[in-house]
Every structure is written in structure tokens, then in C-alpha cells.
All heavy atoms as an XYZ file, in Angstrom:
981
protein
N     133.927     80.298     62.714
C     132.741     79.584     63.035
C     132.784     79.103     64.487
O     131.797     79.133     65.167
C     132.542     78.418     62.090
C     131.237     77.713     62.288
S     131.011     76.640     60.896
C     129.330     76.924     60.576
N     133.945     78.649     64.950
C     134.047     78.195     66.324
C     133.884     79.351     67.300
O     133.537     79.163     68.446
C     135.370     77.480     66.557
O     136.443     78.365     66.352
N     134.181     80.567     66.835
C     133.989     81.746     67.683
C     132.521     81.933     68.046
O     132.214     82.365     69.144
C     134.489     83.021     66.978
C     136.017     83.007     66.825
O     136.666     82.288     67.603
O     136.499     83.713     65.931
N     131.647     81.625     67.128
C     130.208     81.766     67.386
C     129.745     80.757     68.449
O     128.841     81.021     69.210
C     129.399     81.560     66.121
C     129.467     82.714     65.205
C     128.458     82.506     64.120
N     128.959     83.110     62.900
C     128.417     82.970     61.729
N     127.364     82.185     61.575
N     128.895     83.581     60.681
N     130.383     79.595     68.425
C     129.977     78.562     69.384
C     130.434     78.900     70.807
O     129.811     78.506     71.777
C     130.530     77.208     68.967
C     130.029     76.670     67.648
C     130.749     75.371     67.290
C     128.521     76.440     67.699
N     131.517     79.633     70.889
C     132.060     79.975     72.209
C     131.706     81.440     72.498
O     132.582     82.304     72.534
C     133.586     79.758     72.269
C     133.923     78.360     71.794
C     134.102     80.017     73.658
C     135.406     78.106     71.679
N     130.463     81.706     72.667
C     130.025     83.046     73.011
C     129.789     83.120     74.498
O     129.367     82.150     75.126
C     128.719     83.398     72.283
C     128.902     83.576     70.807
C     127.596     83.948     70.136
O     126.707     84.454     70.830
O     127.483     83.715     68.945
N     130.080     84.274     75.039
C     129.817     84.452     76.461
C     128.321     84.671     76.641
O     127.731     85.514     76.002
C     130.563     85.673     76.999
C     132.005     85.437     77.270
C     132.569     86.630     77.997
C     134.012     86.411     78.353
N     134.562     87.558     79.058
N     127.792     83.875     77.517
C     126.400     84.072     77.857
C     126.343     85.064     79.001
O     127.091     84.960     79.970
C     125.750     82.753     78.282
C     125.584     81.770     77.162
C     124.814     80.587     77.642
C     124.623     79.620     76.482
N     123.887     78.436     76.886
N     125.439     86.032     78.870
C     125.311     87.015     79.940
C     124.615     86.381     81.125
O     123.620     85.690     80.976
C     124.506     88.224     79.427
C     125.248     88.997     78.399
C     124.867     90.467     78.429
O     124.255     90.890     79.415
O     125.194     91.139     77.468
N     125.206     86.599     82.271
C     124.628     86.093     83.493
C     123.386     86.911     83.850
O     123.391     88.132     83.703
C     125.641     86.197     84.647
C     126.892     85.390     84.440
C     126.608     83.895     84.433
O     125.716     83.451     85.132
N     127.350     83.163     83.641
N     122.330     86.265     84.281
C     121.156     87.031     84.675
C     121.501     87.876     85.910
O     122.206     87.409     86.816
C     120.114     85.957     85.006
C     120.881     84.726     85.258
C     122.141     84.852     84.457
N     121.021     89.107     85.926
C     121.355     89.981     87.047
C     120.369     89.732     88.177
O     119.180     89.531     87.968
C     121.277     91.463     86.615
O     119.984     91.726     86.103
C     122.322     91.780     85.589
N     120.903     89.744     89.356
C     120.075     89.577     90.544
C     119.792     90.959     91.132
O     120.432     91.939     90.766
C     120.790     88.712     91.593
O     121.982     89.400     92.004
C     121.138     87.351     91.042
N     118.820     91.007     92.061
C     118.501     92.284     92.700
C     119.711     92.846     93.431
O     119.953     94.038     93.390
C     117.329     92.113     93.685
C     116.020     91.879     93.013
C     115.560     93.139     92.340
C     114.222     92.914     91.677
N     113.778     94.041     90.917
N     120.487     91.978     94.072
C     121.665     92.435     94.785
C     122.694     93.041     93.841
O     123.310     94.048     94.148
N     122.865     92.402     92.685
C     123.819     92.915     91.694
C     123.321     94.230     91.102
O     124.119     95.150     90.889
C     124.022     91.886     90.592
N     122.026     94.330     90.878
C     121.452     95.574     90.356
C     121.649     96.700     91.355
O     121.996     97.815     90.987
C     119.967     95.414     90.054
C     119.649     94.623     88.836
C     118.147     94.507     88.615
O     117.422     95.459     88.910
O     117.704     93.449     88.154
N     121.405     96.384     92.633
C     121.538     97.389     93.691
C     122.981     97.867     93.781
O     123.252     99.060     93.853
C     121.089     96.795     95.017
C     121.228     97.733     96.176
C     120.701     97.094     97.447
N     120.700     98.090     98.488
C     121.367     97.956     99.634
N     122.029     96.857     99.880
N     121.340     98.905    100.535
N     123.897     96.923     93.768
C     125.323     97.278     93.866
C     125.739     98.133     92.680
O     126.441     99.135     92.853
C     126.161     95.999     93.932
C     127.619     96.274     94.173
C     128.420     94.997     94.331
O     127.848     93.957     94.679
O     129.638     95.056     94.072
N     125.308     97.758     91.498
C     125.633     98.526     90.298
C     125.078     99.949     90.400
O     125.752    100.927     90.064
C     125.068     97.824     89.069
C     125.410     98.463     87.755
C     124.842     97.672     86.595
C     125.077     98.371     85.287
N     124.464     97.677     84.158
N     123.824    100.065     90.875
C     123.185    101.362     91.020
C     123.941    102.235     92.026
O     124.228    103.400     91.781
C     121.728    101.214     91.457
C     121.055    102.520     91.765
C     120.590    103.320     90.755
C     120.921    102.950     93.076
C     119.981    104.524     91.033
C     120.310    104.149     93.376
C     119.849    104.935     92.350
N     124.272    101.666     93.188
C     124.916    102.437     94.231
C     126.342    102.832     93.874
O     126.848    103.826     94.393
C     124.900    101.648     95.550
C     123.511    101.478     96.172
C     123.596    100.557     97.388
C     122.898    102.799     96.555
N     126.987    102.083     92.995
C     128.358    102.390     92.602
C     128.454    103.368     91.429
O     129.572    103.713     91.029
C     129.124    101.104     92.279
C     129.435    100.308     93.515
O     129.573    100.854     94.596
N     129.529     99.002     93.364
N     127.340    103.782     90.883
C     127.361    104.744     89.769
C     127.902    106.083     90.238
O     127.654    106.497     91.372
C     125.956    104.939     89.201
C     125.424    103.700     88.515
C     124.007    103.874     88.120
N     123.917    104.744     86.946
C     122.806    104.980     86.286
N     121.688    104.442     86.673
N     122.821    105.753     85.241
N     128.594    106.769     89.357
C     129.115    108.097     89.712
C     128.027    109.141     89.658
O     128.020    110.101     90.430
C     130.259    108.467     88.782
C     131.490    107.609     89.040
C     132.663    108.052     88.250
C     133.820    107.127     88.594
N     135.045    107.516     88.038
N     127.097    109.003     88.737
C     125.984    109.942     88.661
C     124.693    109.138     88.433
O     124.726    108.049     87.851
C     126.176    110.954     87.554
O     126.132    110.328     86.297
N     123.612    109.682     88.932
C     122.328    109.005     88.828
C     121.397    109.829     87.934
O     121.589    111.034     87.770
C     121.693    108.868     90.223
C     122.520    108.014     91.125
N     122.612    106.655     91.017
C     123.305    108.346     92.187
C     123.407    106.186     91.943
N     123.852    107.182     92.671
N     120.379    109.187     87.393
C     119.427    109.949     86.597
C     118.671    110.940     87.506
O     118.683    110.801     88.732
C     118.472    108.884     86.043
C     118.682    107.683     86.900
C     120.049    107.784     87.467
N     118.036    111.919     86.896
C     117.339    112.955     87.663
C     116.129    112.382     88.409
O     115.775    112.856     89.491
C     116.893    114.090     86.759
N     115.490    111.362     87.824
C     114.332    110.734     88.474
C     114.712    109.320     88.876
O     115.323    108.593     88.122
C     113.133    110.659     87.510
C     112.561    111.964     87.117
C     111.322    111.796     86.273
N     111.418    110.743     85.276
C     110.380    110.204     84.650
N     109.171    110.595     84.916
N     110.561    109.248     83.762
N     114.285    108.954     90.091
C     114.552    107.615     90.595
C     113.249    106.871     90.788
O     112.245    107.460     91.196
C     115.284    107.676     91.926
C     116.615    108.420     91.958
C     117.144    108.475     93.381
C     117.614    107.769     91.027
N     113.261    105.589     90.533
C     112.083    104.760     90.779
C     111.965    104.507     92.296
O     112.884    104.849     93.068
C     112.188    103.399     90.074
O     113.284    102.676     90.646
C     112.348    103.556     88.572
N     110.893    103.876     92.707
C     110.700    103.559     94.116
C     111.809    102.639     94.617
O     112.330    102.813     95.713
C     109.325    102.927     94.322
C     108.872    102.927     95.754
S     107.231    102.280     96.037
C     106.213    103.308     95.064
N     112.164    101.661     93.798
C     113.206    100.723     94.190
C     114.569    101.402     94.300
O     115.305    101.167     95.260
C     113.258     99.570     93.179
C     114.161     98.449     93.608
C     114.035     97.226     92.738
O     113.871     97.392     91.500
O     114.129     96.122     93.263
N     114.910    102.239     93.336
C     116.166    102.972     93.381
C     116.213    103.906     94.583
O     117.242    104.042     95.230
C     116.378    103.751     92.081
C     116.621    102.884     90.885
C     116.513    103.634     89.554
O     115.926    104.727     89.508
O     117.043    103.099     88.555
N     115.081    104.532     94.887
C     114.993    105.409     96.051
C     115.235    104.629     97.328
O     115.953    105.073     98.213
C     113.609    106.109     96.081
O     113.460    106.865     94.870
C     113.488    107.023     97.268
N     114.646    103.439     97.396
C     114.838    102.621     98.599
C     116.304    102.221     98.736
O     116.855    102.216     99.841
C     113.939    101.387     98.549
O     114.373    100.462     97.580
N     116.969    101.903     97.636
C     118.369    101.536     97.677
C     119.199    102.729     98.187
O     120.082    102.568     99.023
C     118.880    101.146     96.310
C     118.340     99.853     95.784
C     117.762     98.834     96.497
C     118.316     99.446     94.425
N     117.390     97.826     95.653
C     117.716     98.147     94.379
C     118.749    100.021     93.227
C     117.549     97.449     93.184
C     118.575     99.314     92.053
C     117.980     98.048     92.032
N     118.908    103.908     97.633
C     119.673    105.107     97.996
C     119.488    105.488     99.473
O     120.435    105.964    100.118
C     119.283    106.280     97.098
N     118.286    105.279    100.018
C     118.005    105.686    101.381
C     118.247    104.589    102.418
O     118.244    104.857    103.616
C     116.550    106.163    101.500
C     116.217    107.428    100.726
C     114.726    107.722    100.810
C     117.035    108.605    101.243
N     118.434    103.358    101.946
C     118.708    102.261    102.880
C     117.455    101.638    103.465
O     117.509    101.013    104.525
N     116.331    101.795    102.789
C     115.091    101.170    103.223
C     114.719    100.067    102.247
O     115.275     99.986    101.147
C     113.942    102.197    103.288
C     114.091    103.176    104.404
C     114.701    104.397    104.208
C     113.597    102.886    105.667
C     114.847    105.302    105.243
C     113.732    103.778    106.719
C     114.363    105.000    106.496
N     113.758     99.243    102.606
C     113.236     98.241    101.694
C     112.245     98.909    100.752
O     111.633     99.915    101.101
C     112.513     97.148    102.468
O     113.388     96.511    103.343
N     112.068     98.343     99.577
C     111.153     98.919     98.589
C     109.717     98.951     99.128
O     108.972     99.892     98.852
C     111.207     98.133     97.279
N     109.328     97.960     99.940
C     107.973     97.956    100.468
C     107.770     98.949    101.612
O     106.651     99.184    102.038
C     107.574     96.538    100.912
C     108.359     96.025    102.078
N     109.520     95.311    101.914
C     108.142     96.123    103.396
C     109.992     94.984    103.107
N     109.185     95.475    104.020
N     108.844     99.584    102.084
C     108.729    100.600    103.127
C     108.525    101.998    102.561
O     108.048    102.894    103.275
C     109.973    100.575    104.023
C     110.089     99.307    104.845
C     111.365     99.214    105.657
O     112.413     99.698    105.174
O     111.293     98.653    106.749
N     108.821    102.190    101.299
C     108.690    103.501    100.682
C     107.239    103.996    100.714
O     106.999    105.159    101.056
C     109.270    103.508     99.242
C     110.776    103.192     99.286
C     109.016    104.832     98.537
C     111.651    104.176    100.044
N     106.227    103.179    100.377
C     104.845    103.667    100.479
C     104.473    104.116    101.894
O     103.687    105.058    102.063
C     103.992    102.464    100.048
C     104.899    101.666     99.189
C     106.272    101.850     99.776
N     105.045    103.502    102.903
C     104.785    103.911    104.293
C     105.368    105.297    104.523
O     104.720    106.165    105.120
C     105.382    102.887    105.284
C     105.191    103.347    106.731
C     104.764    101.518    105.081
N     106.578    105.534    104.045
C     107.199    106.854    104.192
C     106.406    107.916    103.453
O     106.271    109.048    103.929
C     108.644    106.827    103.697
C     109.600    105.911    104.492
C     110.970    105.877    103.823
C     109.720    106.375    105.932
N     105.839    107.554    102.307
C     105.021    108.500    101.541
C     103.749    108.809    102.334
O     103.372    109.983    102.491
C     104.670    107.934    100.155
C     105.926    107.810     99.288
C     103.633    108.818     99.459
C     105.726    107.020     98.017
N     103.098    107.782    102.859
C     101.834    107.997    103.578
C     102.048    108.797    104.854
O     101.143    109.500    105.303
C     101.164    106.657    103.893
O     101.893    105.951    104.861
N     103.228    108.696    105.469
C     103.525    109.458    106.697
C     104.008    110.874    106.373
O     104.320    111.642    107.272
C     104.602    108.737    107.509
C     104.243    107.347    107.927
C     103.345    107.362    109.162
N     102.798    106.067    109.451
C     103.198    105.281    110.442
N     104.167    105.669    111.223
N     102.620    104.122    110.626
N     104.107    111.210    105.094
C     104.542    112.548    104.692
C     106.030    112.788    104.784
O     106.478    113.928    104.744
N     106.812    111.734    104.889
C     108.254    111.873    104.999
C     108.962    111.842    103.652
O     110.145    112.198    103.557
C     108.815    110.766    105.892
C     108.397    110.860    107.362
C     108.735    109.593    108.108
C     109.071    112.074    108.017
N     108.271    111.405    102.622
C     108.845    111.301    101.278
C     107.783    111.715    100.285
O     106.628    111.303    100.426
C     109.289    109.856    101.029
C     110.194    109.560     99.855
C     111.513    110.338     99.952
C     110.507    108.077     99.820
N     108.153    112.567     99.331
C     107.165    113.068     98.383
C     107.570    112.686     96.962
O     108.650    113.037     96.506
C     107.048    114.577     98.495
C     106.024    115.186     97.576
C     105.567    116.505     98.086
C     104.623    117.198     97.152
N     103.681    116.419     96.446
N     106.679    111.983     96.256
C     106.981    111.659     94.862
C     106.825    112.877     93.965
O     106.191    113.869     94.349
C     105.953    110.574     94.511
C     104.854    110.776     95.470
C     105.441    111.388     96.698
N     107.420    112.813     92.799
C     107.295    113.907     91.827
C     105.882    113.961     91.259
O     105.256    112.917     91.052
C     108.281    113.697     90.678
C     109.759    113.882     91.043
C     110.614    113.457     89.877
C     110.034    115.332     91.398
N     105.390    115.141     90.985
C     104.078    115.313     90.359
C     102.964    114.956     91.314
O     103.090    115.053     92.531
N     101.857    114.511     90.728
C     100.679    114.119     91.507
C     100.241    112.739     91.042
O      99.194    112.603     90.398
C      99.554    115.153     91.309
C      99.979    116.531     91.649
N     100.141    116.961     92.945
C     100.314    117.586     90.879
C     100.548    118.222     92.948
N     100.674    118.614     91.699
N     100.996    111.697     91.388
C     100.641    110.367     90.895
C      99.392    109.806     91.587
O      99.169    110.054     92.771
C     101.873    109.523     91.262
C     102.476    110.219     92.420
C     102.184    111.675     92.213
N      98.587    109.123     90.824
C      97.427    108.456     91.409
C      97.932    107.205     92.131
O      99.041    106.728     91.866
C      96.358    108.107     90.336
C      95.761    109.376     89.752
C      96.912    107.256     89.250
N      97.129    106.648     93.057
C      97.632    105.557     93.899
C      98.240    104.351     93.148
O      99.213    103.778     93.623
C      96.402    105.136     94.686
C      95.593    106.375     94.767
C      95.806    107.081     93.457
N      97.713    103.969     92.025
C      98.180    102.746     91.368
C      99.179    102.974     90.243
O      99.329    102.127     89.378
C      96.993    101.955     90.828
C      96.143    101.419     91.953
O      96.618    101.217     93.066
N      94.872    101.202     91.683
N      99.842    104.109     90.245
C     100.819    104.361     89.183
C     102.233    104.307     89.737
O     102.441    104.349     90.954
C     100.617    105.764     88.542
O     100.763    106.755     89.545
C      99.265    105.864     87.869
N     103.187    104.208     88.838
C     104.589    104.213     89.247
C     104.959    105.586     89.788
O     104.539    106.611     89.249
C     105.463    103.897     88.027
C     106.892    103.747     88.344
S     107.694    102.968     86.952
C     109.295    102.698     87.640
N     105.698    105.595     90.851
C     106.087    106.844     91.475
C     107.557    107.106     91.230
O     108.387    106.209     91.269
C     105.796    106.794     92.973
C     104.287    106.697     93.164
C     103.852    106.653     94.548
C     102.363    106.552     94.698
N     101.641    105.673     93.842
N     107.851    108.358     90.941
C     109.215    108.802     90.673
C     109.622    109.790     91.750
O     108.792    110.525     92.280
C     109.304    109.462     89.309
C     108.987    108.545     88.183
C     107.765    108.300     87.618
C     109.895    107.706     87.477
N     107.879    107.379     86.613
C     109.178    106.996     86.507
C     111.262    107.485     87.594
C     109.780    106.093     85.655
C     111.870    106.587     86.728
C     111.121    105.904     85.771
N     110.912    109.845     92.036
C     111.429    110.743     93.053
C     112.616    111.502     92.490
O     113.395    110.979     91.700
C     111.860    109.936     94.293
C     110.741    109.148     94.881
C     110.486    107.864     94.442
C     109.920    109.690     95.824
C     109.436    107.129     94.945
C     108.863    108.976     96.355
C     108.621    107.704     95.909
N     112.758    112.774     92.915
C     113.871    113.602     92.460
C     115.156    113.121     93.106
O     115.259    113.030     94.334
C     113.606    115.050     92.792
N     116.143    112.816     92.295
C     117.420    112.328     92.804
C     118.075    113.339     93.726
O     118.685    112.961     94.735
C     118.362    111.961     91.636
N     117.924    114.608     93.433
C     118.514    115.666     94.258
C     117.909    115.627     95.657
O     118.624    115.689     96.677
C     118.292    117.051     93.603
C     118.725    118.167     94.517
C     119.007    117.120     92.273
N     116.579    115.497     95.733
C     115.908    115.444     97.038
C     116.285    114.190     97.810
O     116.521    114.244     99.030
C     114.381    115.465     96.850
O     113.989    116.641     96.225
N     116.360    113.076     97.117
C     116.733    111.813     97.770
C     118.149    111.909     98.303
O     118.421    111.451     99.426
C     116.574    110.623     96.788
C     117.172    109.355     97.353
C     115.112    110.425     96.413
N     119.032    112.519     97.549
C     120.421    112.672     98.003
C     120.493    113.579     99.235
O     121.242    113.296    100.169
C     121.287    113.245     96.878
C     122.772    113.173     97.145
C     123.312    111.777     97.304
O     122.763    110.827     96.725
O     124.312    111.621     98.030
N     119.680    114.639     99.274
C     119.643    115.516    100.452
C     119.120    114.750    101.675
O     119.692    114.841    102.774
C     118.755    116.720    100.202
C     119.347    117.735     99.269
C     118.374    118.853     98.904
O     117.247    118.868     99.458
O     118.737    119.688     98.071
N     118.065    113.970    101.475
C     117.496    113.191    102.581
C     118.475    112.135    103.072
O     118.542    111.853    104.270
C     116.196    112.513    102.136
C     115.028    113.443    101.845
C     113.839    112.659    101.309
C     114.631    114.237    103.081
N     119.255    111.601    102.178
C     120.240    110.585    102.518
C     121.280    111.090    103.508
O     121.806    110.347    104.318
C     120.902    110.125    101.220
C     121.906    109.065    101.376
C     122.486    108.699    100.038
N     123.484    107.656    100.227
C     123.969    106.933     99.288
N     123.577    107.120     98.058
N     124.847    106.011     99.532
N     121.550    112.392    103.453
C     122.558    112.986    104.321
C     121.960    113.729    105.512
O     122.699    114.313    106.298
C     123.463    113.927    103.519
C     124.249    113.211    102.454
N     125.315    112.384    102.731
C     124.103    113.180    101.120
C     125.796    111.885    101.625
N     125.077    112.347    100.612
N     120.646    113.728    105.624
C     119.959    114.425    106.713
C     119.700    113.454    107.868
O     118.794    112.625    107.804
C     118.646    115.006    106.184
C     117.910    115.843    107.206
O     118.309    115.846    108.391
O     116.926    116.503    106.830
N     120.494    113.566    108.930
C     120.421    112.644    110.058
C     119.073    112.756    110.751
O     118.495    111.730    111.151
C     121.596    112.902    111.045
C     121.483    112.011    112.260
C     122.914    112.675    110.343
N     118.546    113.954    110.902
C     117.251    114.131    111.567
C     116.138    113.447    110.774
O     115.279    112.780    111.336
C     116.915    115.614    111.742
C     117.732    116.275    112.824
C     117.332    117.716    112.998
C     118.173    118.385    114.072
N     117.800    119.768    114.241
N     116.169    113.583    109.445
C     115.138    112.932    108.623
C     115.278    111.418    108.702
O     114.279    110.711    108.826
C     115.230    113.375    107.162
C     114.188    112.747    106.328
C     112.929    113.221    106.102
C     114.264    111.485    105.631
N     112.224    112.332    105.320
C     113.017    111.269    104.999
C     115.246    110.535    105.472
C     112.747    110.144    104.255
C     114.986    109.410    104.715
C     113.752    109.222    104.112
N     116.503    110.917    108.630
C     116.725    109.472    108.727
C     116.211    108.921    110.059
O     115.611    107.852    110.115
C     118.212    109.141    108.552
C     118.736    109.269    107.121
C     120.243    109.177    107.124
C     118.134    108.199    106.246
N     116.405    109.691    111.133
C     115.916    109.274    112.430
C     114.381    109.252    112.463
O     113.777    108.275    112.945
C     116.437    110.234    113.508
O     115.974    109.861    114.765
N     113.735    110.289    111.909
C     112.268    110.323    111.863
C     111.731    109.197    110.984
O     110.742    108.548    111.347
C     111.784    111.683    111.312
C     111.887    112.790    112.323
C     111.092    114.028    111.918
N     111.136    114.365    110.509
C     111.914    115.265    109.966
N     112.769    115.963    110.696
N     111.862    115.506    108.683
N     112.373    108.951    109.856
C     111.921    107.877    108.956
C     112.090    106.509    109.598
O     111.206    105.656    109.505
C     112.694    107.950    107.645
N     113.185    106.316    110.299
C     113.420    105.040    111.006
C     112.405    104.855    112.119
O     111.840    103.758    112.274
C     114.854    104.990    111.559
O     115.774    105.155    110.466
C     115.129    103.686    112.264
N     112.133    105.914    112.870
C     111.110    105.854    113.932
C     109.736    105.543    113.334
O     108.978    104.758    113.901
C     111.061    107.170    114.709
C     112.275    107.358    115.615
O     112.980    106.367    115.874
O     112.491    108.507    116.049
N     109.428    106.155    112.188
C     108.135    105.905    111.540
C     108.008    104.460    111.119
O     106.954    103.839    111.266
C     107.952    106.821    110.331
N     109.100    103.875    110.616
C     109.058    102.470    110.209
C     108.913    101.559    111.423
O     108.175    100.583    111.381
C     110.299    102.095    109.410
C     110.370    102.738    108.045
S     108.856    102.648    107.086
C     108.429    100.964    107.160
N     109.614    101.880    112.506
C     109.494    101.040    113.712
C     108.079    101.136    114.263
O     107.506    100.133    114.671
C     110.512    101.480    114.758
C     111.920    101.070    114.411
S     113.137    101.286    115.721
C     113.087    103.033    115.994
N     107.492    102.330    114.245
C     106.125    102.502    114.717
C     105.144    101.740    113.819
O     104.223    101.089    114.311
C     105.782    103.994    114.708
C     104.406    104.347    115.219
C     104.186    105.840    115.141
O     105.027    106.602    115.630
O     103.127    106.227    114.581
N     105.360    101.785    112.523
C     104.505    101.072    111.581
C     104.531     99.576    111.851
O     103.505     98.925    111.967
C     104.963    101.351    110.142
C     104.309    100.448    109.134
C     103.001    100.686    108.688
C     104.973     99.351    108.607
C     102.405     99.855    107.767
C     104.382     98.514    107.676
C     103.094     98.776    107.245
O     102.496     97.941    106.343
N     105.736     99.008    111.978
C     105.862     97.560    112.203
C     105.378     97.160    113.586
O     104.780     96.091    113.764
C     107.295     97.094    111.972
C     107.608     97.058    110.513
C     108.461     97.880    109.842
C     107.032     96.204    109.523
N     108.455     97.563    108.502
C     107.577     96.548    108.284
C     106.084     95.191    109.573
C     107.235     95.908    107.103
C     105.744     94.551    108.391
C     106.320     94.904    107.188
N     105.586     98.025    114.583
C     105.074     97.741    115.920
C     103.554     97.659    115.897
O     102.973     96.732    116.458
C     105.540     98.809    116.907
C     105.228     98.489    118.338
C     105.721     99.569    119.310
N     107.122     99.892    119.125
C     107.556    101.131    118.867
N     106.716    102.136    118.754
N     108.847    101.353    118.723
N     102.916     98.613    115.229
C     101.460     98.615    115.100
C     100.944     97.422    114.311
O      99.958     96.801    114.689
N     101.626     97.103    113.235
C     101.200     95.971    112.412
C     101.335     94.661    113.177
O     100.440     93.803    113.139
C     102.039     95.906    111.126
C     101.556     94.900    110.141
C     102.216     95.117    108.806
C     101.745     94.077    107.849
N     101.089     94.580    106.684
N     102.432     94.492    113.903
C     102.621     93.283    114.711
C     101.630     93.222    115.866
O     101.165     92.145    116.218
C     104.058     93.189    115.221
C     105.047     92.899    114.114
O     104.682     92.329    113.080
N     106.277     93.315    114.291
N     101.313     94.353    116.456
C     100.351     94.391    117.562
C      98.961     93.997    117.058
O      98.228     93.269    117.740
C     100.295     95.766    118.205
N      98.600     94.472    115.873
C      97.296     94.101    115.301
C      97.252     92.592    115.041
O      96.251     91.950    115.284
C      97.030     94.874    114.012
C      96.642     96.308    114.239
C      96.147     96.966    112.959
N      97.082     96.909    111.862
C      98.033     97.807    111.615
N      98.197     98.822    112.411
N      98.826     97.680    110.566
N      98.356     92.063    114.519
C      98.401     90.639    114.240
C      98.334     89.845    115.544
O      97.560     88.896    115.660
C      99.703     90.296    113.496
C      99.771     88.873    113.020
C     101.136     88.491    112.487
C     101.688     89.408    111.443
N     102.971     88.966    110.908
N      99.104     90.233    116.520
C      99.110     89.538    117.808
C      97.783     89.737    118.533
O      97.238     88.790    119.077
C     100.257     90.100    118.696
O     101.463     89.952    117.982
C     100.342     89.351    119.996
N      97.242     90.949    118.499
C      95.950     91.227    119.135
C      94.846     90.413    118.512
O      93.996     89.865    119.212
N      94.847     90.297    117.209
C      93.817     89.505    116.506
C      93.965     88.033    116.862
O      92.979     87.329    117.069
C      93.914     89.717    115.011
N      95.206     87.563    116.986
C      95.430     86.159    117.344
C      94.988     85.871    118.774
O      94.385     84.846    119.043
N      95.265     86.813    119.677
C      94.849     86.623    121.071
C      93.339     86.627    121.189
O      92.749     85.853    121.934
C      95.447     87.707    121.950
C      96.939     87.539    122.168
C      97.554     88.680    122.940
O      96.800     89.599    123.373
O      98.759     88.686    123.106
N      92.688     87.544    120.424
C      91.229     87.625    120.457
C      90.628     86.338    119.928
O      89.701     85.791    120.525
C      90.757     88.821    119.625
C      89.259     89.066    119.593
C      88.745     89.353    120.993
C      88.950     90.239    118.681
N      91.160     85.811    118.846
C      90.633     84.578    118.265
C      90.840     83.410    119.231
O      89.944     82.587    119.414
C      91.314     84.281    116.930
N      92.018     83.350    119.860
C      92.246     82.245    120.790
C      91.393     82.402    122.029
O      90.919     81.417    122.585
C      93.735     82.163    121.176
O      94.124     83.289    121.919
N      91.141     83.620    122.469
C      90.261     83.846    123.626
C      88.841     83.419    123.294
O      88.157     82.799    124.124
C      90.296     85.315    124.039
N      88.362     83.713    122.082
C      87.020     83.302    121.673
C      86.950     81.777    121.616
O      85.976     81.183    122.035
C      86.654     83.896    120.314
C      86.284     85.349    120.352
C      85.868     85.835    118.998
C      85.491     87.286    119.018
N      85.120     87.775    117.691
N      87.997     81.153    121.097
C      88.023     79.703    120.998
C      88.001     79.050    122.374
O      87.293     78.079    122.599
N      88.737     79.644    123.304
C      88.755     79.111    124.679
C      87.370     79.264    125.317
O      86.912     78.397    126.023
C      89.802     79.824    125.515
C      91.229     79.476    125.114
C      92.245     80.378    125.795
O      91.882     81.156    126.688
O      93.410     80.289    125.409
N      86.733     80.392    125.026
C      85.394     80.632    125.592
C      84.401     79.614    125.048
O      83.597     79.055    125.787
C      84.934     82.053    125.282
C      83.524     82.325    125.757
C      83.229     82.510    127.102
C      82.464     82.335    124.841
C      81.952     82.726    127.525
C      81.180     82.566    125.260
C      80.920     82.763    126.600
O      79.635     82.960    127.010
N      84.494     79.359    123.732
C      83.564     78.422    123.132
C      83.798     77.012    123.670
O      82.855     76.269    123.915
C      83.711     78.424    121.597
C      83.181     79.698    120.996
C      83.503     79.777    119.504
O      84.258     78.966    118.976
N      82.917     80.748    118.838
N      85.025     76.644    123.895
C      85.332     75.313    124.447
C      84.806     75.224    125.888
O      84.184     74.257    126.267
C      86.875     75.035    124.413
C      87.318     74.900    122.957
C      87.211     73.785    125.197
C      88.808     74.910    122.802
N      85.044     76.294    126.658
C      84.581     76.301    128.051
C      83.065     76.274    128.098
O      82.460     75.601    128.942
C      85.118     77.521    128.764
N      82.400     77.003    127.203
C      80.939     77.067    127.198
C      80.346     75.718    126.787
O      79.322     75.318    127.315
C      80.469     78.162    126.245
N      80.968     75.021    125.882
C      80.423     73.739    125.419
C      80.622     72.633    126.438
O      79.886     71.668    126.462
C      81.044     73.337    124.068
O      82.419     73.095    124.245
N      81.627     72.739    127.316
C      81.843     71.699    128.315
C      80.938     71.845    129.515
O      80.785     70.921    130.293
C      83.311     71.696    128.763
O      83.613     72.919    129.431
N      80.296     73.018    129.685
C      79.368     73.200    130.804
C      78.104     72.461    130.656
O      77.463     72.120    129.861
C      79.052     74.705    130.995
C      80.202     75.423    131.668
O      80.943     74.776    132.417
O      80.316     76.639    131.406
């Protein structure tokens, strides 16, 4: 009876622990989720849709935009060892973030310029 009281409680797994467990596996399933693909390639999960839209990564089948996407483990493993592809994918991500930050900064500058104009116009 005391054995039941002293049961090991399973620790909740964190994303880092899940990632480590996945990367340390000897073999992977044939299909990988978007998150598993990101772990294998060294990108963030939110960067995978950008790689897909740039044509650098192709999901299995013909998934519609709002469905779960699967990737062939064999293809992901090939891409993981392809230095030219990794360079193109990294460049694509840097270009994506540079553009996104420029739009954010450009919009902020435009808004502040309009605000300055309105203040200057009202003081005349």
C-alpha cells in the first residue's frame, strides 16, 4: 500500500526536452511534422512557412494552407547536409527578416513624420 503512495510523478516535458529527445533518436519516422523539421534543420518552427513560400522546402502531398504539413525525413536529412541549400535558406531568412523589420521601421517613420507634420501645421 505504501508503494502506491510513493509513485514517481512524470515530469512534464518541455519543448527543449522534446527537441533533445527527438534529435538524439537513432532513427526517425518517415514523415516529420513542421516542428520536427525545424529541429532537424536548425530553424525555428515559425520560419518553416517562409522556407515553403520561397520554394526552398516542399511538404508532402498537396496540403491546403490551413492544414498540418508533413515532410519526408529522407529529404530533410539530405537538406540538412547540403551546405549550398543551408546557405540559400539562411539568406532567405535574413532577407525575410530584413524586409519585415524595414516595413515595421518604415511604417513607424511614416507615422512619426505625419505626426510631426500635423503638429507643425497646427502651430502655424
